[in-house]
C-alpha positions as a printed NumPy array, in Angstrom:
array([[-25.621,  -0.123,  25.496],
       [-27.726,   2.266,  23.414],
       [-30.218,   2.703,  26.264],
       [-27.393,   3.931,  28.488],
       [-26.52 ,   6.749,  26.068],
       [-29.823,   8.44 ,  25.176],
       [-28.081,  11.72 ,  24.326],
       [-26.468,  10.298,  21.177],
       [-27.848,  11.277,  17.779],
       [-28.045,   8.84 ,  14.831],
       [-24.561,   7.764,  13.85 ],
       [-23.387,   8.029,  17.454],
       [-22.906,  11.766,  17.042],
       [-22.85 ,  13.878,  20.189],
       [-23.588,  17.601,  20.38 ],
       [-23.017,  19.004,  23.886],
       [-25.761,  21.161,  25.333],
       [-25.149,  24.543,  26.909],
       [-21.693,  25.212,  25.458],
       [-19.951,  26.005,  22.201],
       [-17.272,  23.336,  21.637],
       [-13.934,  24.585,  20.347],
       [-13.298,  21.433,  18.326],
       [-15.566,  19.34 ,  16.136],
       [-13.977,  15.907,  16.284],
       [-14.302,  12.901,  13.976],
       [-12.876,   9.694,  15.455],
       [-11.766,   7.38 ,  12.633],
       [-11.404,   3.675,  13.491],
       [-10.254,   1.082,  10.907],
       [-11.918,  -2.2  ,  11.729],
       [-12.722,  -5.764,  10.728],
       [-14.18 ,  -8.785,  12.55 ],
       [-13.425,  -7.732,  16.115],
       [-16.937,  -7.442,  17.504],
       [-16.009,  -7.889,  21.156],
       [-13.315,  -5.219,  20.897],
       [-15.703,  -2.833,  19.183],
       [-18.291,  -3.306,  21.928],
       [-15.708,  -2.595,  24.65 ],
       [-14.309,   0.384,  22.736],
       [-17.7  ,   2.021,  22.19 ],
       [-18.851,   1.498,  25.776],
       [-15.646,   3.187,  26.96 ],
       [-15.07 ,   5.934,  24.398],
       [-18.56 ,   7.464,  24.279],
       [-18.678,   8.388,  28.007],
       [-15.026,   9.496,  27.796],
       [-15.682,  11.878,  24.888],
       [-18.982,  13.09 ,  26.327],
       [-17.236,  14.136,  29.548],
       [-14.952,  16.321,  27.439],
       [-18.044,  18.108,  26.099],
       [-17.016,  17.607,  22.506],
       [-19.069,  17.714,  19.372],
       [-17.927,  14.401,  17.936],
       [-18.767,  11.465,  15.704],
       [-17.294,   7.965,  15.503],
       [-16.633,   6.42 ,  12.091],
       [-15.955,   2.68 ,  11.896],
       [-14.375,   1.918,   8.51 ],
       [-14.383,  -1.683,   7.234],
       [-12.893,  -3.229,   4.084],
       [-14.802,  -5.848,   2.143],
       [-14.157,  -9.262,   3.644],
       [-11.712, -10.667,   1.086],
       [ -9.198,  -7.803,   1.064],
       [ -5.9  ,  -7.475,   2.917],
       [ -6.213,  -4.926,   5.708],
       [ -4.769,  -1.513,   4.805],
       [ -4.962,   0.644,   7.92 ],
       [ -3.643,   3.832,   6.32 ],
       [ -6.005,   3.705,   3.354],
       [ -8.976,   3.025,   5.638],
       [ -8.   ,   6.092,   7.683],
       [ -7.951,   8.192,   4.502],
       [-11.347,   6.826,   3.481],
       [-12.77 ,   7.576,   6.923],
       [-11.471,  11.141,   6.656],
       [-13.077,  11.605,   3.228],
       [-16.429,  10.065,   4.183],
       [-16.639,  11.913,   7.514],
       [-16.295,  15.245,   5.715],
       [-19.344,  14.388,   3.61 ],
       [-21.41 ,  14.363,   6.816],
       [-19.96 ,  17.403,   8.613],
       [-17.079,  19.851,   8.225],
       [-15.091,  18.413,  11.148],
       [-12.149,  20.53 ,  12.303],
       [-10.216,  17.794,  14.12 ],
       [ -9.6  ,  14.114,  13.398],
       [ -8.564,  11.416,  15.846],
       [ -7.145,   8.311,  14.16 ],
       [ -7.693,   5.447,  16.577],
       [ -7.121,   1.695,  16.863],
       [-10.13 ,  -0.238,  18.152],
       [ -8.1  ,  -2.047,  20.815],
       [ -6.896,   1.051,  22.698],
       [ -8.713,   2.575,  25.677],
       [ -7.631,   5.889,  27.258],
       [ -7.188,   5.478,  31.01 ],
       [ -7.82 ,   9.041,  32.198],
       [ -9.655,  12.191,  31.187],
       [ -6.487,  14.283,  30.963],
       [ -5.972,  12.905,  27.461],
       [ -7.796,  15.573,  25.497],
       [ -9.236,  14.458,  22.176],
       [ -8.624,  17.769,  20.48 ],
       [ -6.197,  19.25 ,  17.966],
       [ -3.324,  21.633,  18.618],
       [ -0.92 ,  23.693,  16.56 ],
       [  0.913,  20.481,  15.597],
       [ -0.13 ,  16.859,  15.064],
       [ -0.496,  15.133,  18.427],
       [  0.408,  11.568,  19.401],
       [ -2.076,  10.623,  22.118],
       [ -1.19 ,   7.025,  23.013],
       [  2.439,   7.485,  24.04 ],
       [  2.171,   5.239,  27.124],
       [  0.486,   1.862,  26.505],
       [  0.352,  -0.891,  29.112],
       [  1.567,  -3.515,  26.603],
       [  4.86 ,  -1.584,  26.352],
       [  5.034,  -1.026,  30.121],
       [  3.829,   2.543,  29.574],
       [  7.025,   3.434,  27.725],
       [  7.366,   5.097,  24.341],
       [  9.01 ,   2.455,  22.098],
       [ 10.744,   5.048,  19.878],
       [ 10.718,   8.826,  19.535],
       [  8.994,   9.197,  16.168],
       [  6.161,   6.753,  16.912],
       [  2.783,   8.104,  15.763],
       [  0.61 ,   4.984,  15.918],
       [ -2.232,   3.811,  18.113],
       [ -4.217,   6.993,  18.684],
       [ -3.297,  10.391,  17.293],
       [ -4.98 ,  13.659,  16.377],
       [ -4.522,  16.014,  13.449],
       [ -6.466,  19.045,  12.333],
       [ -8.157,  18.925,   8.957],
       [ -5.541,  21.389,   7.666],
       [ -2.617,  19.298,   8.942],
       [ -3.929,  16.067,   7.454],
       [ -4.563,  17.58 ,   4.039],
       [ -1.172,  19.321,   3.987],
       [  0.727,  16.03 ,   4.516],
       [ -1.473,  14.247,   1.929],
       [ -2.89 ,  11.942,   4.603],
       [ -1.594,   8.42 ,   5.079],
       [  0.121,   6.513,   2.311],
       [ -2.236,   4.069,   0.574],
       [  0.63 ,   1.66 ,  -0.148],
       [  0.893,  -0.396,   3.055],
       [ -1.045,  -3.658,   2.708],
       [ -0.918,  -5.733,   5.881],
       [  0.634,  -4.889,   9.233],
       [  3.331,  -2.264,   9.691],
       [  4.888,   0.824,   8.157],
       [  2.023,   3.256,   7.605],
       [  2.472,   5.097,  10.926],
       [  6.218,   5.585,  10.435],
       [  5.507,   6.854,   6.922],
       [  2.986,   9.375,   8.286],
       [  5.407,  10.452,  11.026],
       [  7.983,  11.184,   8.329],
       [  5.439,  13.157,   6.282],
       [  4.651,  15.247,   9.351],
       [  8.33 ,  16.045,   9.91 ],
       [  8.938,  16.834,   6.236],
       [  5.973,  19.23 ,   6.279],
       [  7.588,  21.288,   9.045],
       [  5.426,  20.087,  11.936],
       [  6.521,  18.639,  15.255],
       [  4.777,  15.752,  16.985],
       [  3.226,  16.901,  20.264],
       [  2.524,  14.666,  23.251],
       [  0.845,  15.215,  26.587],
       [  2.735,  14.617,  29.815],
       [  3.768,  10.964,  29.899],
       [  1.997,  10.234,  33.193],
       [ -1.255,  11.56 ,  31.708],
       [ -1.081,   9.533,  28.477],
       [ -1.814,   6.012,  29.692],
       [ -3.765,   3.591,  27.512],
       [ -4.867,   0.01 ,  27.956],
       [ -4.547,  -2.333,  24.985],
       [ -7.181,  -5.056,  24.711],
       [ -5.339,  -8.368,  24.122],
       [ -5.832,  -9.842,  20.664],
       [ -4.303, -12.075,  18.026],
       [ -3.319, -10.781,  14.603],
       [ -6.055, -11.36 ,  12.047],
       [ -5.483, -13.627,   9.049],
       [ -6.34 , -10.73 ,   6.741],
       [ -3.665,  -8.517,   8.327],
       [ -0.349, -10.345,   7.788],
       [  2.992,  -8.667,   8.423],
       [  3.824,  -6.492,   5.419],
       [  7.119,  -7.858,   4.089],
       [  7.454,  -4.852,   1.784],
       [  7.151,  -2.181,   4.474],
       [ 10.865,  -1.372,   4.703],
       [ 11.225,  -1.063,   0.939],
       [  8.214,   1.245,   0.876],
       [  9.712,   3.365,   3.656],
       [ 12.91 ,   3.662,   1.611],
       [ 10.816,   5.065,  -1.261],
       [  8.688,   7.395,   0.885],
       [ 10.112,  10.579,  -0.644],
       [  9.156,   9.403,  -4.128],
       [  5.731,   8.131,  -3.044],
       [  4.744,  10.983,  -0.688],
       [  3.051,  13.196,  -3.271],
       [  1.777,  10.239,  -5.293],
       [  0.051,   8.165,  -2.602],
       [ -2.426,   9.561,  -0.113],
       [ -5.522,  11.712,  -0.21 ],
       [ -4.718,  12.868,  -3.738],
       [ -4.979,   9.388,  -5.311],
       [ -7.523,   7.808,  -2.973],
       [ -9.572,   5.237,  -4.89 ],
       [-12.328,   3.139,  -3.339],
       [-15.938,   2.108,  -3.765],
       [-18.412,   2.911,  -1.013],
       [-20.427,  -0.275,  -0.49 ],
       [-22.566,   0.989,   2.386],
       [-22.817,   3.787,   4.928],
       [-25.14 ,   3.228,   7.868],
       [-25.961,   5.624,  10.68 ],
       [-26.175,   3.107,  13.513],
       [-27.177,   4.267,  17.021],
       [-23.544,   4.26 ,  18.224],
       [-21.404,   5.01 ,  15.158],
       [-21.295,   5.623,  11.436],
       [-20.471,   2.305,   9.752],
       [-18.557,   2.704,   6.481],
       [-17.941,  -0.427,   4.366],
       [-15.736,  -0.112,   1.295],
       [-13.938,  -1.877,  -1.515],
       [-10.346,  -0.646,  -1.294],
       [ -9.382,  -1.88 ,  -4.783],
       [ -6.458,  -3.899,  -3.482],
       [ -5.358,  -5.373,  -6.81 ],
       [ -5.354,  -2.025,  -8.622],
       [ -3.51 ,  -0.302,  -5.789],
       [ -0.905,  -3.05 ,  -5.49 ],
       [ -0.139,  -2.695,  -9.204],
       [  1.17 ,   0.826,  -8.498],
       [  3.843,  -0.483,  -6.112],
       [  4.686,  -3.875,  -7.604],
       [  8.001,  -2.507,  -8.928],
       [  8.943,  -1.694,  -5.315],
       [  7.592,  -4.828,  -3.686],
       [  8.668,  -7.46 ,  -6.187],
       [ 10.846, -10.194,  -4.695],
       [ 14.55 ,  -9.502,  -4.683]])
């Protein structure tokens, strides 16, 4: 695959020649143990982004192997680590199993946070509910900082996107979407990983989102950087997310009723 993309710089960073890009885009992808999906994603997304003549980088963020998957916290970590490499103006938060189906889906940032993947084949290209902000979305650096990023509280599957959608609304922003017919995505079929069980506490955490908003996010982000490698196709970030310490902060919410 690398031989087919000779224009990429170390870390899979692309700088278009002959133009001044309006956005400098970091694509943040939380990931673990889905090698085939990652290969498909990279082979699709690099040509897609290159055609848009973007200055971009792709950041694959992995937790250490024994930790429960925390998608929101990995997004926050990717945001923080990406800014150590370049002062990106726009961030696309992206699941590894989603592939944009046409070039009308612009990976850029607008005056409001933007939900990109509003029409996914798995859901018959319908938007499941109006405040959905999951899958693939874009936010400017300013927007993401102003909402305090994702909550770090959601261990396992579910809840973090609805929490972020609420933060966006409470901050006075509106979720933008492109025309429905232009927002089609394909989802690569997969089974849920053992390290990403359904989060049984997600509804209780959503009930406490007002209390937790200013306490959990970019402003209390704790992690240990285990490695950062500039591979030919992406920046690989491996971290310890301090699951036990972070869970202690919410055990009063998540304790069994």
